[in-house]
C-alpha positions as CSV (number, residue, x, y, z in Angstrom):
1,X,24.1,28.0,-2.4
2,X,25.3,24.9,-0.6
3,X,23.6,21.7,-2.0
4,X,21.4,20.0,0.5
5,X,22.3,16.4,1.5
6,X,20.1,13.6,0.3
7,X,18.6,11.8,3.2
8,X,19.2,8.4,1.6
9,X,21.7,7.9,-1.2
10,X,21.2,4.2,-1.9
11,X,17.5,4.4,-1.0
12,X,17.1,1.4,1.4
13,X,13.6,2.5,2.3
14,X,12.5,2.3,-1.3
15,X,14.0,-1.2,-1.7
16,X,12.4,-2.3,1.6
17,X,9.0,-1.1,0.3
18,X,9.5,-3.1,-2.9
19,X,10.4,-6.1,-0.8
20,X,7.4,-5.7,1.4
21,X,5.0,-5.3,-1.5
22,X,6.7,-8.2,-3.4
23,X,6.3,-10.5,-0.4
24,X,2.6,-9.6,0.3
25,X,1.7,-10.0,-3.4
26,X,3.2,-13.5,-3.8
27,X,3.0,-15.1,-0.3
28,X,-0.5,-16.6,-0.8
29,X,0.6,-18.5,-4.0
30,X,4.0,-19.5,-2.6
31,X,2.5,-21.1,0.5
32,X,-0.1,-22.8,-1.8
33,X,2.8,-24.4,-3.6
34,X,2.3,-22.6,-6.9
35,X,5.4,-23.5,-8.8
36,X,5.4,-20.4,-11.1
37,X,5.4,-18.0,-8.1
38,X,8.0,-20.1,-6.2
39,X,10.4,-19.9,-9.2
40,X,9.6,-16.2,-9.7
41,X,10.4,-15.4,-6.0
42,X,13.6,-17.4,-6.1
43,X,14.9,-15.7,-9.3
44,X,14.2,-12.2,-8.0
45,X,15.8,-12.9,-4.6
46,X,18.8,-14.6,-6.2
47,X,19.5,-11.7,-8.5
48,X,19.1,-9.2,-5.6
49,X,21.5,-11.2,-3.4
50,X,24.1,-11.3,-6.2
51,X,23.7,-7.5,-6.7
52,X,24.2,-6.8,-3.0
53,X,27.2,-9.1,-2.7
54,X,28.9,-7.7,-5.8
55,X,28.6,-4.1,-4.5
56,X,29.1,-5.1,-0.8
57,X,25.7,-3.8,0.3
58,X,25.5,-6.3,3.2
59,X,23.3,-4.0,5.4
60,X,20.8,-3.5,2.6
61,X,20.8,-7.2,1.9
62,X,19.8,-8.1,5.4
63,X,17.4,-5.2,5.7
64,X,15.5,-6.2,2.5
65,X,15.5,-9.9,3.3
66,X,14.2,-9.2,6.8
67,X,11.4,-7.0,5.4
68,X,10.6,-9.7,2.8
69,X,10.2,-12.3,5.5
70,X,8.0,-9.9,7.5
71,X,5.9,-9.4,4.3
72,X,5.3,-13.1,3.9
73,X,3.7,-13.1,7.4
74,X,2.1,-9.7,7.0
75,X,-0.2,-11.0,4.2
76,X,-1.7,-13.5,6.7
77,X,-2.1,-10.7,9.2
78,X,-4.1,-8.8,6.6
79,X,-6.4,-11.7,5.7
80,X,-7.0,-12.8,9.4
81,X,-7.9,-9.2,10.4
82,X,-10.3,-9.0,7.5
83,X,-12.0,-12.4,7.6
84,X,-15.2,-12.4,9.5
85,X,-17.1,-15.1,11.5
86,X,-18.9,-17.7,9.5
87,X,-22.7,-17.6,9.9
88,X,-24.9,-20.6,8.9
89,X,-28.6,-20.3,8.3
90,X,-30.9,-17.3,8.4
91,X,-29.7,-14.4,10.6
92,X,-31.3,-11.1,11.7
93,X,-29.2,-8.2,10.3
94,X,-29.4,-4.6,11.4
95,X,-27.3,-2.0,9.8
96,X,-27.0,1.6,8.6
97,X,-27.2,2.4,4.9
98,X,-24.0,4.3,3.8
99,X,-23.7,6.6,0.8
100,X,-21.6,3.9,-0.9
101,X,-24.1,2.3,-3.3
102,X,-24.5,1.4,-6.9
103,X,-27.7,0.8,-8.9
104,X,-28.0,-2.0,-11.4
105,X,-28.2,-1.3,-15.1
106,X,-31.8,-2.5,-15.1
107,X,-32.9,-0.4,-12.1
108,X,-34.1,-3.6,-10.3
109,X,-31.5,-3.8,-7.6
110,X,-28.9,-1.7,-5.7
111,X,-25.7,-2.8,-4.1
112,X,-25.3,-1.0,-0.7
113,X,-22.6,-1.0,1.9
114,X,-24.2,-1.4,5.3
115,X,-22.2,0.0,8.3
116,X,-22.6,-0.2,12.0
117,X,-23.9,-3.8,11.5
118,X,-25.1,-6.3,14.1
119,X,-25.8,-9.9,13.1
120,X,-28.2,-11.7,15.4
121,X,-27.4,-9.2,18.1
122,X,-23.6,-9.3,17.8
123,X,-21.4,-6.5,16.4
124,X,-19.9,-7.4,13.0
125,X,-18.0,-5.8,10.1
126,X,-19.6,-4.0,7.2
127,X,-21.9,-5.9,4.8
128,X,-22.1,-5.6,1.0
129,X,-25.9,-5.9,0.5
130,X,-27.8,-6.4,-2.7
131,X,-31.3,-5.1,-2.4
132,X,-33.8,-6.2,-5.1
133,X,-37.0,-4.2,-5.7
134,X,-39.9,-3.7,-8.0
135,X,-40.5,-0.1,-8.8
136,X,-38.2,2.3,-6.9
137,X,-35.6,2.0,-4.2
138,X,-36.9,4.0,-1.3
139,X,-33.9,3.5,1.0
140,X,-32.0,6.7,2.0
141,X,-28.5,7.3,3.2
142,X,-28.4,6.9,7.0
143,X,-31.5,4.6,7.2
144,X,-31.1,2.0,9.9
145,X,-32.6,-1.2,8.4
146,X,-33.5,-4.6,9.7
147,X,-34.1,-7.8,7.8
148,X,-33.5,-11.6,7.8
149,X,-31.1,-13.3,5.4
150,X,-28.2,-15.6,4.9
151,X,-24.8,-14.0,5.5
152,X,-22.0,-15.2,3.3
153,X,-18.3,-14.6,3.8
154,X,-16.8,-12.4,1.1
155,X,-14.1,-14.1,-1.0
156,X,-11.1,-11.9,-1.3
157,X,-9.6,-14.0,-4.1
158,X,-11.3,-15.3,-7.3
159,X,-9.0,-17.2,-9.7
160,X,-5.9,-15.5,-8.3
161,X,-7.6,-12.1,-8.7
162,X,-7.9,-9.9,-5.7
163,X,-11.4,-8.6,-5.1
164,X,-10.2,-5.2,-3.9
165,X,-13.6,-3.6,-3.4
166,X,-14.3,-6.0,-0.5
167,X,-11.1,-5.0,1.2
168,X,-11.4,-1.3,0.3
169,X,-14.9,-1.0,1.7
170,X,-14.0,-3.3,4.7
171,X,-16.9,-5.6,3.9
172,X,-16.1,-9.2,5.0
173,X,-19.7,-10.2,4.4
174,X,-22.2,-10.3,1.5
175,X,-25.9,-10.7,1.7
176,X,-29.0,-10.2,-0.5
177,X,-32.7,-9.4,0.3
178,X,-35.8,-7.9,-1.2
179,X,-36.9,-4.4,-0.4
180,X,-40.3,-5.7,0.7
181,X,-38.6,-7.7,3.5
182,X,-36.7,-4.6,4.9
183,X,-37.9,-2.7,7.9
184,X,-36.6,0.9,8.4
185,X,-36.0,1.6,12.1
186,X,-34.7,5.1,12.0
187,X,-32.0,7.3,10.4
188,X,-28.5,8.3,11.5
189,X,-26.2,10.0,9.0
190,X,-22.5,10.7,9.6
191,X,-20.7,14.0,9.1
192,X,-18.7,12.9,6.0
193,X,-21.8,11.4,4.4
194,X,-23.8,14.5,5.1
195,X,-21.0,16.7,3.7
196,X,-20.7,14.6,0.5
197,X,-24.5,14.6,0.0
198,X,-24.6,18.4,0.4
199,X,-21.9,18.9,-2.1
200,X,-23.6,16.5,-4.6
201,X,-26.8,18.4,-4.2
202,X,-25.1,21.7,-5.0
203,X,-23.2,20.3,-7.9
204,X,-26.3,18.8,-9.5
205,X,-28.4,21.9,-8.9
206,X,-25.9,24.3,-10.5
207,X,-24.1,22.1,-13.1
208,X,-26.8,19.6,-14.1
209,X,-26.7,15.9,-13.3
210,X,-24.3,15.0,-16.2
211,X,-21.5,17.5,-15.3
212,X,-22.4,17.4,-11.6
213,X,-21.8,13.7,-11.4
214,X,-18.4,14.1,-13.1
215,X,-17.4,17.0,-10.8
216,X,-18.5,14.9,-7.7
217,X,-16.3,12.0,-8.9
218,X,-13.4,14.4,-9.5
219,X,-13.7,15.7,-5.9
220,X,-14.4,12.4,-4.0
221,X,-13.7,9.6,-6.4
222,X,-17.3,8.3,-6.4
223,X,-18.1,7.4,-10.0
224,X,-21.5,5.7,-9.4
225,X,-23.5,8.7,-10.5
226,X,-21.7,9.1,-13.9
227,X,-23.9,8.0,-16.8
228,X,-22.6,5.3,-19.1
229,X,-22.0,7.4,-22.2
230,X,-19.9,10.0,-20.3
231,X,-17.9,7.3,-18.6
232,X,-17.3,5.4,-21.9
233,X,-16.2,8.7,-23.5
234,X,-13.6,9.2,-20.8
235,X,-12.6,5.6,-21.0
236,X,-12.2,5.6,-24.7
237,X,-10.1,8.7,-24.7
238,X,-7.8,7.4,-21.9
239,X,-8.7,10.1,-19.3
240,X,-10.8,8.0,-16.9
241,X,-8.1,8.7,-14.3
242,X,-9.5,12.2,-13.9
243,X,-12.6,10.9,-12.2
244,X,-10.6,8.6,-9.8
245,X,-9.1,10.8,-7.0
246,X,-5.3,10.3,-7.2
247,X,-2.0,12.0,-6.8
248,X,-2.8,14.3,-9.7
249,X,-5.7,15.8,-7.6
250,X,-3.7,16.0,-4.4
251,X,-0.9,17.7,-6.3
252,X,-3.2,20.4,-7.5
253,X,-4.7,20.7,-4.0
254,X,-1.3,21.0,-2.4
255,X,-0.4,23.7,-5.0
256,X,-3.6,25.5,-4.1
257,X,-2.9,25.4,-0.4
258,X,0.7,26.4,-0.9
259,X,-0.4,29.4,-3.1
260,X,-2.7,30.8,-0.4
261,X,-0.3,30.1,2.5
262,X,2.6,31.8,0.6
263,X,0.4,34.9,0.0
264,X,-0.3,35.0,3.7
265,X,3.4,34.5,4.5
266,X,2.7,31.6,6.9
267,X,5.7,30.1,8.7
268,X,7.0,26.7,7.6
269,X,5.9,24.8,10.7
270,X,2.4,26.3,10.5
271,X,2.4,25.6,6.8
272,X,3.1,22.0,7.6
273,X,0.4,21.7,10.2
274,X,-2.3,23.4,8.1
275,X,-1.4,21.2,5.0
276,X,-1.5,18.1,7.2
277,X,-4.9,19.0,8.6
278,X,-6.4,19.8,5.1
279,X,-5.0,16.6,3.6
280,X,-6.2,14.5,6.6
281,X,-9.8,15.9,6.2
282,X,-9.7,15.4,2.5
283,X,-8.5,11.8,2.9
284,X,-11.3,11.2,5.4
285,X,-13.9,12.6,3.0
286,X,-12.5,10.3,0.3
287,X,-12.7,7.3,2.6
288,X,-8.9,7.0,2.9
289,X,-8.4,5.6,-0.6
290,X,-4.8,4.3,-1.1
291,X,-4.0,6.8,-3.9
292,X,-5.0,9.7,-1.6
293,X,-3.0,8.3,1.3
294,X,0.1,7.8,-0.9
295,X,0.1,11.3,-2.4
296,X,-0.8,12.9,0.9
297,X,2.0,11.2,2.8
298,X,4.5,12.1,0.0
299,X,3.4,15.7,0.3
300,X,3.9,15.7,4.1
301,X,7.4,14.1,3.7
302,X,8.3,16.9,1.2
303,X,7.1,19.6,3.7
304,X,9.1,18.0,6.5
305,X,12.2,17.9,4.3
306,X,11.8,21.6,3.6
307,X,11.4,22.3,7.3
308,X,14.5,20.3,8.3
309,X,16.7,21.7,5.5
310,X,17.2,18.3,3.9
311,X,16.9,17.5,0.2
312,X,13.7,15.7,-0.8
313,X,14.1,12.3,-2.5
314,X,11.2,11.1,-4.6
315,X,11.9,7.4,-4.4
316,X,12.6,7.4,-0.7
317,X,9.4,9.3,-0.1
318,X,7.5,6.9,-2.3
319,X,8.9,3.9,-0.4
320,X,8.2,5.4,3.0
321,X,4.6,6.3,2.1
322,X,4.1,2.7,0.8
323,X,5.5,1.1,4.0
324,X,3.2,3.2,6.2
325,X,0.1,2.3,4.2
326,X,1.0,-1.4,4.1
327,X,1.7,-1.4,7.8
328,X,-2.0,-0.5,8.5
329,X,-3.6,-2.0,5.4
330,X,-1.4,-5.0,4.4
331,X,-3.6,-6.2,1.5
332,X,-3.6,-2.8,-0.2
333,X,-0.5,-4.2,-1.9
334,X,-2.9,-6.4,-4.0
335,X,-5.3,-3.5,-4.8
336,X,-4.9,-2.5,-8.5
337,X,-5.7,1.1,-7.5
338,X,-2.8,1.1,-5.0
339,X,-0.5,-0.5,-7.5
340,X,-1.4,2.0,-10.3
341,X,-0.9,4.9,-7.9
342,X,2.7,3.8,-7.0
343,X,3.7,2.7,-10.5
344,X,2.3,5.9,-12.0
345,X,4.8,7.9,-9.8
346,X,7.5,5.4,-10.5
347,X,6.9,5.8,-14.3
348,X,7.2,9.6,-14.1
349,X,10.5,9.2,-12.2
350,X,12.1,6.4,-14.2
351,X,10.7,6.5,-17.7
352,X,9.8,10.1,-18.3
353,X,13.4,11.6,-18.0
354,X,14.6,9.3,-20.8
355,X,11.7,10.2,-23.0
356,X,12.1,13.9,-22.2
357,X,15.7,13.8,-23.6
358,X,14.4,12.1,-26.7
359,X,11.6,14.5,-27.3
360,X,13.7,17.6,-26.8
361,X,15.4,16.8,-30.0
362,X,12.2,17.7,-31.9
363,X,10.2,19.9,-29.5
364,X,10.7,22.8,-27.1
365,X,11.6,21.8,-23.5
366,X,8.1,22.6,-22.0
367,X,6.3,20.6,-24.7
368,X,8.9,17.7,-24.5
369,X,8.7,17.4,-20.7
370,X,4.9,17.5,-20.7
371,X,4.6,14.9,-23.4
372,X,7.2,12.7,-21.8
373,X,5.3,12.6,-18.6
374,X,2.1,11.7,-20.4
375,X,3.7,8.9,-22.4
376,X,5.7,7.7,-19.4
377,X,2.6,7.3,-17.3
378,X,0.7,5.4,-20.0
379,X,3.6,3.0,-20.6
380,X,4.0,2.4,-16.9
381,X,0.4,1.7,-16.2
382,X,-0.3,-0.3,-19.4
383,X,-0.3,-3.7,-17.6
384,X,-2.9,-2.5,-15.2
385,X,-5.0,-0.9,-18.0
386,X,-5.0,-4.3,-19.7
387,X,-6.7,-5.8,-16.7
388,X,-9.2,-3.0,-16.4
389,X,-10.1,-2.1,-20.0
390,X,-10.4,-3.9,-23.3
391,X,-9.0,-1.3,-25.7
392,X,-6.2,1.3,-25.7
393,X,-6.3,4.5,-27.7
394,X,-3.0,5.5,-29.3
395,X,-4.1,9.2,-29.1
396,X,-4.3,8.9,-25.3
397,X,-0.8,10.4,-25.0
398,X,-1.9,13.5,-27.0
399,X,-5.3,13.8,-25.2
400,X,-3.7,13.8,-21.8
401,X,-1.1,16.3,-23.0
402,X,-4.0,18.5,-24.1
403,X,-6.5,18.0,-21.2
404,X,-4.2,18.0,-18.1
405,X,-3.3,21.7,-18.4
406,X,-7.0,22.5,-18.7
407,X,-7.8,20.2,-15.7
408,X,-4.9,21.8,-13.7
409,X,-6.9,25.0,-13.8
410,X,-10.4,23.5,-13.6
411,X,-9.8,21.4,-10.5
412,X,-8.5,24.1,-8.1
413,X,-11.2,26.5,-9.4
414,X,-13.8,23.7,-8.7
415,X,-12.5,23.2,-5.1
416,X,-12.6,26.9,-4.3
417,X,-16.0,27.5,-5.9
418,X,-17.5,24.5,-4.1
419,X,-16.3,25.8,-0.8
420,X,-17.6,29.3,-1.5
421,X,-21.0,28.0,-2.6
422,X,-21.3,25.8,0.5
423,X,-20.9,29.0,2.5
424,X,-22.7,31.4,0.2
425,X,-25.3,29.5,-1.7
426,X,-26.2,32.5,-3.9
427,X,-22.9,32.2,-5.7
428,X,-24.0,29.0,-7.4
429,X,-23.3,30.6,-10.8
430,X,-19.6,30.0,-10.1
431,X,-20.2,26.2,-10.3
432,X,-22.2,26.7,-13.5
433,X,-18.9,28.1,-15.0
434,X,-17.1,25.0,-13.9
435,X,-19.7,23.0,-15.7
436,X,-18.7,24.5,-19.0
437,X,-15.2,23.3,-18.3
438,X,-16.4,19.7,-17.8
439,X,-18.5,20.0,-20.9
440,X,-15.5,21.0,-22.9
441,X,-13.5,18.0,-21.5
442,X,-16.3,15.7,-22.5
443,X,-16.4,17.1,-26.0
444,X,-12.7,16.6,-26.4
445,X,-13.0,13.0,-25.0
446,X,-15.9,12.2,-27.4
447,X,-14.0,13.5,-30.4
448,X,-10.8,11.6,-29.7
449,X,-12.6,8.5,-28.3
450,X,-14.3,8.0,-31.7
451,X,-10.9,7.5,-33.5
452,X,-10.0,4.3,-35.1
453,X,-6.5,4.5,-33.6
454,X,-7.2,1.8,-31.0
455,X,-6.1,-1.7,-30.4
456,X,-7.5,-4.5,-28.2
457,X,-5.7,-5.0,-24.9
458,X,-4.8,-8.5,-23.8
459,X,-4.3,-9.0,-20.1
460,X,-0.6,-9.2,-19.6
461,X,1.0,-12.0,-17.6
462,X,1.9,-10.8,-14.1
463,X,5.4,-12.2,-14.4
464,X,6.0,-10.5,-17.7
465,X,4.9,-7.2,-16.2
466,X,7.1,-7.6,-13.1
467,X,10.3,-8.5,-15.0
468,X,9.6,-5.7,-17.4
469,X,9.3,-3.2,-14.6
470,X,12.5,-4.5,-13.0
471,X,14.3,-4.2,-16.4
472,X,13.2,-0.6,-16.8
473,X,14.2,0.3,-13.3
474,X,17.7,-1.2,-13.5
475,X,18.2,0.5,-16.8
476,X,17.4,3.9,-15.3
477,X,19.5,6.5,-13.5
478,X,18.1,5.3,-10.2
479,X,20.1,2.0,-10.3
480,X,23.4,3.0,-8.7
481,X,25.8,0.7,-10.6
482,X,28.2,0.8,-13.5
483,X,26.8,1.0,-17.0
484,X,28.2,-2.5,-17.8
485,X,26.5,-4.0,-14.8
486,X,23.2,-2.1,-15.4
487,X,23.2,-3.3,-19.0
488,X,23.7,-7.0,-17.9
489,X,21.1,-6.8,-15.2
490,X,18.4,-5.0,-17.3
491,X,19.1,-7.4,-20.2
492,X,18.4,-10.4,-17.9
493,X,15.1,-8.9,-16.9
494,X,14.0,-7.9,-20.4
495,X,14.8,-11.4,-21.6
496,X,12.8,-13.0,-18.8
497,X,9.9,-10.7,-19.6
498,X,10.0,-11.7,-23.2
499,X,10.0,-15.4,-22.3
500,X,6.9,-15.0,-20.1
501,X,5.2,-12.8,-22.7
502,X,5.6,-15.6,-25.2
503,X,4.4,-18.2,-22.7
504,X,1.2,-16.2,-22.0
505,X,0.1,-16.8,-25.6
506,X,1.2,-20.4,-25.8
507,X,-1.5,-23.1,-25.5
508,X,0.1,-25.6,-23.2
509,X,-1.2,-29.1,-22.8
510,X,-3.6,-29.5,-19.9
511,X,-4.6,-32.6,-18.0
512,X,-8.2,-34.0,-17.8
513,X,-10.0,-32.1,-15.0
514,X,-13.2,-31.3,-13.2
515,X,-13.7,-27.8,-11.7
516,X,-16.3,-26.4,-9.4
517,X,-16.7,-22.6,-9.4
518,X,-19.2,-20.4,-7.8
519,X,-20.4,-16.9,-8.8
520,X,-22.8,-15.3,-6.3
521,X,-25.9,-17.5,-6.7
522,X,-24.7,-19.5,-9.7
523,X,-22.5,-22.6,-9.7
524,X,-20.5,-23.4,-12.8
525,X,-18.8,-26.7,-13.5
526,X,-16.0,-27.0,-16.1
527,X,-15.2,-30.4,-17.6
528,X,-12.0,-30.9,-19.5
529,X,-11.2,-34.2,-21.2
530,X,-7.7,-35.7,-21.8
531,X,-8.1,-35.2,-25.6
532,X,-8.6,-31.4,-25.0
533,X,-12.3,-31.0,-25.3
534,X,-14.1,-28.7,-22.8
535,X,-17.7,-28.3,-21.6
536,X,-19.4,-25.9,-19.3
537,X,-22.4,-27.0,-17.1
538,X,-24.3,-23.7,-16.9
539,X,-22.8,-20.3,-17.5
540,X,-22.1,-17.2,-15.3
541,X,-21.1,-13.8,-16.7
542,X,-18.6,-13.8,-19.6
543,X,-15.9,-12.2,-17.3
544,X,-16.3,-14.9,-14.7
545,X,-16.3,-17.8,-17.2
546,X,-13.2,-16.3,-19.0
547,X,-11.3,-16.0,-15.7
548,X,-12.2,-19.6,-14.8
549,X,-10.9,-20.8,-18.2
550,X,-7.7,-18.7,-17.9
551,X,-7.0,-20.1,-14.4
552,X,-7.2,-23.6,-15.9
553,X,-5.2,-22.6,-19.0
554,X,-8.1,-23.6,-21.3
555,X,-8.5,-21.5,-24.5
556,X,-11.7,-22.9,-26.1
557,X,-15.0,-24.4,-25.1
558,X,-17.0,-26.6,-27.5
559,X,-20.1,-27.4,-25.5
560,X,-22.4,-25.9,-22.8
561,X,-25.0,-27.9,-20.9
562,X,-27.9,-26.0,-19.5
563,X,-29.2,-27.4,-16.2
564,X,-30.4,-24.6,-13.9
565,X,-33.3,-22.4,-15.0
566,X,-31.6,-19.1,-14.5
567,X,-28.1,-19.6,-15.9
568,X,-28.5,-19.7,-19.7
569,X,-27.2,-16.7,-21.6
570,X,-26.9,-17.0,-25.3
571,X,-24.7,-13.9,-25.6
572,X,-22.2,-15.4,-23.1
573,X,-22.0,-18.7,-25.0
574,X,-21.5,-16.8,-28.3
575,X,-18.7,-14.6,-26.8
576,X,-17.0,-17.8,-25.6
577,X,-17.3,-19.3,-29.0
578,X,-19.4,-22.2,-27.8
579,X,-21.0,-24.0,-30.9
580,X,-23.3,-26.5,-29.1
581,X,-25.7,-25.5,-26.3
582,X,-27.4,-28.6,-25.0
583,X,-30.6,-28.3,-22.9
584,X,-33.6,-30.4,-21.8
585,X,-37.2,-29.6,-22.4
586,X,-38.2,-26.9,-24.8
587,X,-35.6,-24.7,-26.6
588,X,-35.6,-21.0,-27.3
589,X,-35.0,-21.2,-31.0
590,X,-31.3,-20.3,-31.2
591,X,-29.1,-22.0,-33.8
592,X,-26.6,-23.3,-31.2
593,X,-29.3,-25.2,-29.2
594,X,-29.5,-28.9,-29.2
595,X,-32.7,-30.0,-27.3
596,X,-32.9,-33.4,-25.7
597,X,-35.5,-35.3,-23.7
598,X,-35.3,-36.4,-20.0
599,X,-33.5,-39.7,-19.5
600,X,-32.2,-39.7,-23.0
601,X,-28.6,-40.7,-23.3
602,X,-26.6,-38.4,-25.6
603,X,-23.1,-37.8,-26.8
604,X,-21.1,-34.5,-27.2
605,X,-17.6,-35.2,-28.2
606,X,-15.8,-36.9,-25.3
607,X,-18.8,-36.5,-23.0
608,X,-21.7,-39.0,-22.5
609,X,-24.6,-37.3,-20.8
610,X,-28.2,-37.8,-19.6
611,X,-30.6,-35.5,-17.9
612,X,-31.9,-37.8,-15.1
613,X,-35.5,-37.5,-13.9
614,X,-37.9,-39.0,-11.2
615,X,-41.6,-39.0,-11.6
616,X,-41.3,-36.7,-14.7
617,X,-39.3,-34.2,-12.7
618,X,-35.7,-33.4,-13.5
619,X,-33.2,-34.4,-10.8
620,X,-29.9,-33.3,-12.4
621,X,-27.3,-34.0,-15.1
622,X,-25.2,-37.1,-15.4
623,X,-22.0,-36.9,-17.4
624,X,-19.3,-39.5,-18.0
625,X,-15.9,-39.0,-19.6
626,X,-12.3,-40.4,-19.2
627,X,-13.6,-43.2,-16.8
628,X,-15.1,-40.6,-14.5
629,X,-18.9,-40.5,-13.7
630,X,-20.3,-37.2,-12.4
631,X,-23.7,-36.0,-11.2
632,X,-24.7,-32.4,-10.9
633,X,-27.8,-31.8,-8.8
634,X,-30.4,-29.3,-10.0
635,X,-31.7,-26.6,-7.8
636,X,-34.9,-27.2,-5.7
637,X,-34.5,-30.9,-5.5
638,X,-37.2,-32.4,-3.2
639,X,-36.7,-36.2,-3.2
640,X,-33.2,-37.2,-2.3
641,X,-34.0,-40.9,-2.2
642,X,-34.5,-40.9,-6.0
643,X,-30.9,-39.8,-6.7
644,X,-29.0,-43.1,-6.5
645,X,-25.6,-41.6,-5.8
646,X,-23.9,-44.9,-5.3
647,X,-22.6,-45.1,-8.9
648,X,-20.8,-41.7,-9.1
649,X,-17.2,-40.6,-8.6
650,X,-18.0,-36.9,-8.1
651,X,-21.3,-35.2,-7.1
652,X,-22.1,-31.5,-7.0
653,X,-25.0,-30.8,-4.7
654,X,-24.9,-26.9,-4.4
655,X,-26.7,-25.7,-1.3
656,X,-28.5,-29.1,-0.8
657,X,-25.9,-30.6,1.6
658,X,-28.5,-32.9,3.2
659,X,-28.4,-35.2,0.2
660,X,-24.7,-35.8,0.6
661,X,-25.4,-38.7,3.0
662,X,-26.8,-40.7,0.1
663,X,-23.4,-40.8,-1.7
664,X,-21.1,-43.8,-1.6
665,X,-17.8,-43.6,0.4
666,X,-15.6,-43.2,-2.7
667,X,-17.7,-40.3,-4.2
668,X,-16.3,-36.8,-3.6
669,X,-19.1,-34.4,-2.7
670,X,-18.8,-30.7,-3.5
671,X,-21.3,-28.2,-2.0
672,X,-21.7,-24.5,-1.5
673,X,-21.3,-24.8,2.3
674,X,-20.0,-27.3,4.8
675,X,-21.9,-30.4,5.8
676,X,-21.3,-33.7,7.6
677,X,-20.8,-35.7,4.4
678,X,-19.4,-32.9,2.2
679,X,-15.7,-33.2,1.1
680,X,-15.2,-29.7,-0.3
681,X,-17.3,-26.6,0.0
682,X,-17.0,-23.2,-1.7
683,X,-17.3,-21.1,1.5
684,X,-14.2,-22.7,3.0
685,X,-12.2,-24.1,0.1
686,X,-13.1,-21.6,-2.7
687,X,-13.2,-22.5,-6.4
688,X,-11.8,-26.1,-6.7
689,X,-10.4,-28.3,-9.5
690,X,-9.4,-31.9,-9.6
691,X,-6.8,-33.4,-11.9
692,X,-8.4,-36.7,-12.9
693,X,-5.0,-38.3,-13.8
694,X,-3.7,-38.2,-10.2
695,X,-6.9,-37.4,-8.4
696,X,-5.5,-34.4,-6.7
697,X,-7.7,-31.4,-5.7
698,X,-6.4,-27.9,-5.5
699,X,-7.8,-24.4,-5.0
700,X,-8.1,-22.1,-8.0
701,X,-8.2,-18.9,-5.9
């Protein structure tokens, strides 16, 4: 049989996709003047230019550089099309409750995505709404609700981390309200929501809530219904990817469609149309998640190659699918789900063949190939897992090798049984049988999740991860160069990754600084002296505080000052290793607490502090260090004349922008929102830090 021609031998589409993704992911930080990203971009581009010139790939060089330039601008296209209008003050909000919601762990609030929204009579984008309630949440999917509240712009970046859930749900606004303030004006449910609710009802009825919630997540990627113990079991065993709809699920779905169409002897062009229609409907029901789009597009490319008599090339298909997605959703390049989906496939193509040859020396071919795929995937996505999870199970490789064959049977059976029961409700016993399969998977997950063969994951430096991936790729068979050149190129990247890996653990000297960070309703101030001592004023969640410290390259915190009534969390302070917790008034009896009186001057290492009051009411916290005098205003301040801002270098006023007029001209005022006398505000400038040595302010986001 004559061998089919490859569509692309040198794979320019794949390299163009990498260039586009590379540019989108780094453009924000390059244009902000982040030196690390500028050097990183320069090194990568220089190596690629040398590679193309040495092998006379001039066309590829210009194509990739052109796409890279487009990518730098395409990032700003993505942010500008997402960012909504800024609303100040209280607004009337009317919107429809979607089925995208999540209940709090304490059953006192729910986070809901409102769609078809109008704000003060004007059409607007979706809103991520937090509804607080006492008792029970009575809102239903499709309810059209009306309420008054303050609309805030969603922040896509927090300490250089992309908040993908805002972009994925297309929610440029956030808001909060109490259930008692909500008026339900009607109900209007969409087809996809109605379909998902009907499927959920059938799954829960015939499989029970525990297995039904897992089955629903397997079908649509909605993990909100899974109880904590079950999710932790999947997470500990390293099989949580089963409940996140991905290429694995689409692959099984395509195989199922192909099986039936082959039995029916359907022609190729009709096969393509039917497959495209089914995949399109499935992507719609899964809210067009990036992983579904990637795998669906690759499947359609494979079908089109078969129809045209051309040989299918995995890397070219991967690159083309990526370019199509990024063209319509540019910021998906920053979504960790999108990145994991693509690097999972890349790991199978690049890492698994090498491992397969190695394993075949000890195992039969079928076992070696299956185990190689499992290990290759886990190696490839390890940097992403380090950002998402805290531990890694060494037995994950074996667990996936054991469970994937079982899941490859269970998933198609679940799809077929679900469709049958939707049509013929009396056949619900079929879903009960699927429930036993999920029970077995959970038992396996619990068994292997309890092992001691785990180690703690440390979030890996992004530059280390990038150089490591480049090194692995250039060492693989997909790099079309001589062995000598491949060895040199891969050695360079492996060496660079080792350097950045070492730097990520090094404690570099940091300048004295003052930082203002905001977390939903809580403001956090980080003070760092020139002798290396650090103090927090109030605390957010541990994750938020740790990200703030990492962005400032600060490892340890010695002191926490408690100012606001709602921000003190002893568990967070203990997790951060804070030995001294200073607060005014009465303490709570913890060993770390140091209780002081109002207007009493105290000392905590490099910091001199005083909780200032007026007429026996606390005004705020005054702190001095390194010739800098700071005032942090307490919430619910009523008498601005008592503040006496004329002596301060920096003042933090939160949402009380009206008091900024009392500050002296040299005092820098930081607030939550803009105001006439406010120098920096969180809504426009994001999280900010000031280097006290050169008095330069910069954004941490």
